[in-house]
C-alpha positions in Angstrom: 215.9 182.7 380.8 218.0 186.2 380.8 219.9 184.5 383.6 220.5 181.6 381.3 222.1 184.0 378.1 224.0 186.0 380.9 225.8 182.5 382.0 226.1 181.7 378.4 228.1 184.8 378.0 229.8 184.4 380.8 231.1 180.8 379.3 232.1 182.6 376.0 234.3 185.0 378.0 236.2 181.9 379.8 236.9 180.7 376.5 238.3 183.7 375.1 239.8 184.7 377.9 240.5 182.2 381.0 242.0 179.8 378.5 244.6 182.1 377.3 246.0 182.6 381.4 244.1 185.1 381.8 240.8 186.9 383.1 239.1 189.7 380.9 239.8 192.9 383.0 237.1 194.1 385.1 235.3 190.4 384.9 237.4 189.5 387.8 234.4 188.9 390.1 232.4 186.5 388.0 235.3 183.7 388.2 236.7 181.5 391.1 240.2 179.9 391.1 239.4 176.2 391.5 242.2 173.8 392.5 242.1 170.2 391.5 241.8 167.8 394.3 241.7 163.6 394.7 240.5 162.0 397.5 241.9 158.9 399.5 241.5 156.2 396.8 243.4 158.7 394.0 239.8 159.6 392.5 239.1 163.3 391.2 237.1 164.7 394.3 234.2 166.5 392.4 232.0 167.0 395.1 235.1 169.2 397.0 235.8 171.2 394.0 232.2 171.8 393.3 231.9 172.9 397.2 234.6 175.2 396.2 232.5 176.7 392.9 229.9 177.1 395.1 227.8 174.6 392.3 225.1 172.3 393.7 223.6 170.6 390.2 226.5 167.6 389.8 225.3 167.5 386.0 225.6 170.9 385.5 229.2 171.6 387.0 230.5 168.5 385.0 228.7 169.3 381.5 230.1 173.0 382.0 233.7 171.7 382.5 233.6 169.4 379.1 232.0 172.4 377.5 234.5 174.7 378.2 237.3 172.8 378.0 236.3 171.2 374.6 237.6 167.4 375.9 235.0 164.5 377.0 237.9 163.4 378.7 239.3 166.5 380.1 239.5 164.5 383.6 242.5 162.5 382.2 244.2 165.8 381.7 244.5 167.2 385.3 246.9 166.5 388.1 246.4 167.4 391.6 247.1 170.7 392.5 246.2 172.6 389.0 244.9 175.6 389.0 241.6 176.9 386.9 239.0 179.6 386.8 235.4 178.9 385.7 232.4 181.0 386.1 230.5 181.8 389.3 227.0 179.8 389.6 225.2 183.5 390.3 221.9 184.8 389.6 222.9 187.5 387.8 226.4 188.8 386.5 226.6 192.9 385.0 228.8 192.4 381.6 229.8 195.4 380.0 230.6 194.6 376.4 233.2 197.5 375.6 234.8 197.7 372.9 238.4 196.0 373.5 241.3 194.6 371.4 241.8 191.1 371.5 243.7 190.2 368.3 242.6 188.5 365.2 241.3 185.4 366.4 239.5 186.7 369.3 238.0 189.4 367.7 236.3 187.4 365.2 235.1 185.2 367.8 233.6 188.2 369.5 232.1 189.1 366.8 230.1 186.3 366.7 229.0 186.7 370.1 225.3 187.9 369.8 223.0 188.8 373.2 219.8 186.9 371.2 218.3 184.2 373.1 220.1 180.9 372.7 217.7 178.6 371.3 215.4 176.1 373.5 216.8 172.7 373.7 214.6 170.2 371.7 213.4 167.3 373.0 211.9 165.1 370.4 208.9 162.6 370.9 207.7 160.2 368.8 207.2 161.2 365.3 207.8 164.6 366.0 210.6 165.4 364.2 209.1 163.8 361.3 206.0 165.9 361.3 208.2 169.2 361.3 210.3 167.8 358.1 206.9 167.1 356.4 205.7 170.3 357.7 208.3 172.5 356.4 208.9 170.0 353.3 212.5 168.8 353.5 215.1 167.5 355.6 217.8 169.5 357.7 221.1 167.5 357.4 224.3 169.0 359.0 227.7 168.2 357.5 230.9 170.1 357.1 232.4 172.0 354.5 235.0 171.9 352.3 235.7 168.3 352.9 236.1 167.4 349.4 235.0 163.7 348.5 232.5 163.8 351.8 230.7 167.2 351.2 231.6 170.1 349.8 229.5 173.0 347.9 229.9 172.5 343.9 229.2 174.4 340.9 227.0 170.8 339.1 224.8 171.6 336.4 224.9 175.1 336.3 224.0 175.1 339.6 225.5 174.7 343.4 225.2 171.8 344.8 225.8 170.0 348.1 228.4 166.5 346.6 230.4 164.0 348.8 229.7 160.5 350.5 228.0 162.3 353.8 226.1 164.5 351.7 224.7 161.5 349.6 223.9 159.7 352.7 221.7 162.7 354.1 220.2 163.1 350.6 219.2 159.1 351.1 216.6 160.5 354.1 214.8 162.8 352.1 214.5 160.3 349.5 212.7 158.1 351.6 210.6 160.8 353.3 209.6 162.8 350.4 210.4 160.5 347.2 212.6 163.7 346.0 216.4 164.1 346.5 215.9 167.9 346.3 214.0 167.9 349.6 217.0 168.9 351.5 218.8 171.9 353.0 222.4 171.4 354.5 223.5 173.4 357.6 227.5 173.9 357.5 228.4 172.6 360.9 232.1 172.0 362.6 233.8 170.4 365.7 231.7 172.6 368.2 228.8 172.8 366.9 227.8 169.6 365.3 226.6 168.0 368.8 224.8 171.7 369.4 222.7 171.9 366.6 221.6 168.7 366.8 220.4 169.4 370.7 219.0 172.6 370.5 217.2 171.3 366.9 219.0 173.2 364.4 219.3 170.2 362.2 217.6 166.6 361.9 220.0 164.5 361.5 224.1 164.9 361.3 226.5 163.2 358.6 229.6 164.9 359.3 232.1 162.3 359.8 231.2 161.9 363.5 232.7 159.2 365.5 230.8 156.9 367.3 231.8 157.0 371.2 230.1 155.9 374.5 230.5 159.4 375.9 228.9 161.1 373.4 225.5 158.0 373.2 225.2 158.3 376.6 225.7 161.9 378.0 224.9 163.4 375.1 221.8 161.6 374.5 222.4 161.2 371.2 221.3 158.2 369.4 224.2 156.6 366.4 222.9 155.0 362.9 224.4 152.1 361.4 228.1 152.9 360.7 228.8 154.3 357.2 232.4 154.5 357.3 234.6 152.4 359.0 238.1 154.6 359.8 240.9 154.8 361.7 243.4 157.8 362.9 245.9 158.2 361.0 249.2 160.7 360.3 249.9 162.8 357.5 253.8 164.5 357.0 255.4 165.7 354.8 258.1 163.6 352.6 260.8 166.1 353.4 260.9 164.6 356.9 262.0 161.6 356.0 260.1 158.9 357.9 257.7 156.2 357.1 255.9 155.5 360.5 254.9 157.6 363.4 257.3 155.5 365.7 260.0 157.8 364.4 258.4 161.0 365.4 259.7 160.9 369.0 259.5 164.8 369.9 257.8 165.9 367.0 255.5 168.8 367.2 252.2 167.7 366.8 248.7 169.7 365.9 245.5 168.7 367.1 242.1 170.1 367.5 240.6 170.2 370.9 237.1 169.4 370.2 237.4 165.3 368.4 238.4 162.3 369.8 242.3 162.7 368.1 243.8 164.4 370.9 243.0 161.4 373.9 244.1 159.2 370.7 247.2 160.9 370.1 248.3 160.8 373.6 247.7 157.2 374.3 249.5 156.2 370.9 253.1 158.3 372.0 252.3 157.3 375.5 252.1 153.5 374.7 255.1 153.5 372.4 257.2 155.3 375.0 258.0 158.7 372.5 257.4 162.1 373.8 256.1 165.2 371.6 255.3 168.7 372.0 251.7 169.1 371.2 250.5 172.3 369.3 246.9 173.1 370.5 244.6 174.7 367.2 243.4 177.9 368.7 239.4 178.9 368.0 238.8 179.5 364.3 241.3 177.7 363.3 242.0 174.7 361.3 244.5 172.0 362.3 245.5 171.4 358.2 246.1 175.5 358.2 248.6 174.9 361.1 250.1 171.9 359.5 250.5 173.8 356.4 251.6 176.7 357.8 254.6 174.9 359.2 253.5 175.1 363.0 254.0 171.3 363.4 255.3 167.9 362.0 252.0 166.2 361.6 248.7 165.7 362.7 246.6 163.7 362.8 242.6 162.6 362.1 240.7 159.8 360.3 242.5 158.4 357.8 239.8 159.4 355.2 239.9 162.7 356.2 243.5 163.3 356.1 242.9 162.1 352.4 240.8 164.4 351.7 242.8 166.6 353.2 245.4 166.3 351.0 243.9 166.3 348.0 243.0 170.1 348.9 246.6 171.2 349.6 248.3 172.9 346.9 251.5 170.4 346.8 249.5 167.1 347.7 252.5 165.0 346.1 254.6 166.4 349.3 252.9 164.8 351.9 252.6 161.2 353.0 249.8 159.6 355.2 251.7 156.9 357.5 250.7 153.8 357.7 249.5 153.8 361.4 246.0 153.4 362.0 246.1 154.3 365.9 242.3 154.2 366.6 238.9 152.8 366.0 236.7 155.5 364.1 233.3 154.3 363.1 231.4 157.1 361.1 227.7 157.5 360.6 224.9 159.6 360.9 223.6 160.7 364.3 220.2 161.5 365.5 218.5 162.8 368.6 217.4 160.9 371.0 213.2 161.0 371.4 211.7 160.6 368.2 211.7 156.5 367.5 210.1 157.0 364.3 212.4 159.1 362.6 215.7 156.8 363.9 214.2 154.1 362.6 213.8 155.9 359.1 217.4 157.1 359.1 218.6 153.4 360.4 216.7 151.7 357.6 217.5 153.5 354.9 221.0 153.0 355.6 220.2 149.6 355.8 218.6 149.8 352.2 221.8 150.9 351.1 223.7 147.8 352.0 221.1 145.5 351.5 220.9 146.7 347.8 224.3 146.1 346.7 223.7 142.7 348.3 221.2 141.8 346.6 222.6 143.4 342.9 220.2 146.0 342.6 221.7 149.3 341.5 220.7 152.8 340.3 220.6 151.7 336.6 218.6 147.9 337.2 216.2 148.9 339.7 213.1 148.5 338.1 213.9 145.2 336.5 213.5 144.0 339.9 209.5 144.4 339.9 207.5 141.2 340.3 210.7 139.1 341.2 210.4 135.5 342.5 212.6 136.4 346.1 210.7 137.3 349.0 212.9 140.1 350.4 213.4 141.8 346.5 209.7 142.0 346.7 209.4 143.5 350.0 212.0 145.9 349.2 210.2 146.9 346.2 207.0 147.2 348.4 205.1 144.7 346.8 205.1 142.3 350.0 204.5 142.8 353.7 202.4 140.8 355.3 199.1 140.6 356.6 198.8 143.7 359.1 199.9 146.5 356.1 200.3 146.8 352.2 204.0 147.3 352.5 206.8 148.0 354.7 207.3 151.2 354.4 204.0 151.6 355.7 204.9 150.8 359.3 207.4 154.3 359.4 204.8 156.5 357.4 206.8 156.4 354.4 205.5 155.8 350.8 205.3 152.6 349.0 208.7 152.7 347.2 210.9 154.3 349.3 213.4 152.2 349.6 213.2 151.5 345.6 213.2 155.6 345.3 216.4 155.6 347.4 218.4 153.4 345.2 217.2 154.6 341.5 217.6 158.2 342.7 221.4 158.2 344.4 222.2 154.0 344.1 223.5 151.5 346.4 226.3 151.6 348.9 228.8 150.8 346.4 227.7 153.4 343.7 227.8 156.0 346.9 231.3 154.8 348.1 233.1 154.6 344.7 231.6 157.8 343.0 232.8 159.6 345.8 236.0 158.3 347.8 236.4 154.8 345.6 239.5 153.9 344.1 238.9 156.4 340.8 238.3 159.3 342.5 241.1 161.9 343.5 240.7 160.6 347.2 241.4 156.9 345.5 240.3 155.3 348.9 239.9 151.0 349.3 236.6 149.9 350.6 238.8 147.4 353.1 236.8 147.2 355.9 233.6 149.4 354.0 233.0 146.5 352.1 229.6 144.1 352.6 230.4 141.2 355.1 229.9 138.6 352.2 233.3 140.3 350.6 235.4 140.5 354.0 233.8 143.5 355.3 232.0 144.8 358.6 228.8 146.0 356.5 225.7 144.2 357.0 221.7 144.6 357.4 219.1 142.9 358.9 216.7 141.0 357.6 214.2 143.2 355.9 211.1 141.5 356.7 
């Protein structure tokens, strides 16, 4: 275990040092220079690069490169002959944590480095996550901080409370399990920690504007739940720039974070339209929007919903405009770890009942009026009908009889959650668009509840 700890510390030093173009003084012996190679078919020669570095485990080698570059598509940014440093696969390395001056941002990161043992990776099995949730008495949800409309802590009804679209989606899971919206705690995550916290078991579910992608699903072994917000990446600029389209920004300076999908989306968009741009990578510990406000770049791109949230938080939101181009598909929704099918089913069907309630016209105000309804689907929704084996549907998930009705009564159906937090009567003024039900031209759709 000490070897894993030391190796993790080396990786931290790599991020702080090597990525800036230098090796930390006195640590040269702990790193090896790798030259990017391609085979005869002009494909990355991973085997040859592993031999250079002395690695035998291909999976560990690829995972390390992805972690230290912060990009799932790192291989797209390499050219033949490129050189970079990475930690040697040694069994033990002596590290001297002597005080050094790394500058403000790096000092902040160094302060967060701890020699405590990294939490053991969590491997859930059927029912294990549900059991520990019930044992502790609350759900732990990972979400973003200071994300107006989606997740932020506010003083509401004489107490600090997490509010927003993503926060409410998570609150629905607590209601499903406990019948109470207060049985939940929120853990703040960012682009780097959101998946780490799922993998090590720090959080039970992630609800933080996270895009569903092939690599995240398959490689990271994460299970993406039904999409709760269909989005796409857009751009924001200052009105003084005088542009009405991203295609007018040839040669612009663009800020981006290396930990999400934005970087590759921007690269693909500008390449497709034959435009050039000057990339401005966001340093560790900094926010993309902060560099933009500071004038470090002409524009930046992220999910359109995120741009609306960011603009609302600006001191002078009226001085900024979101351009019309949507350059990617960004299906956002809750995420859980592979393994506990009971927990993933609870999360999945809780999202579906939000859609179904809107479709059936069931709201937080009228839910009690649907008791003993003649519609069999509504009877199942209200815990009154199931079939031969079980008294009510929730028992199949280990939930209480009125779990679906309680979710709607305590936080509302999907429409209520959307309109309350991000809809056209809120500061974000986001139209439903693709986030309408399928019956109204949108994409949200619940399978049959039977």
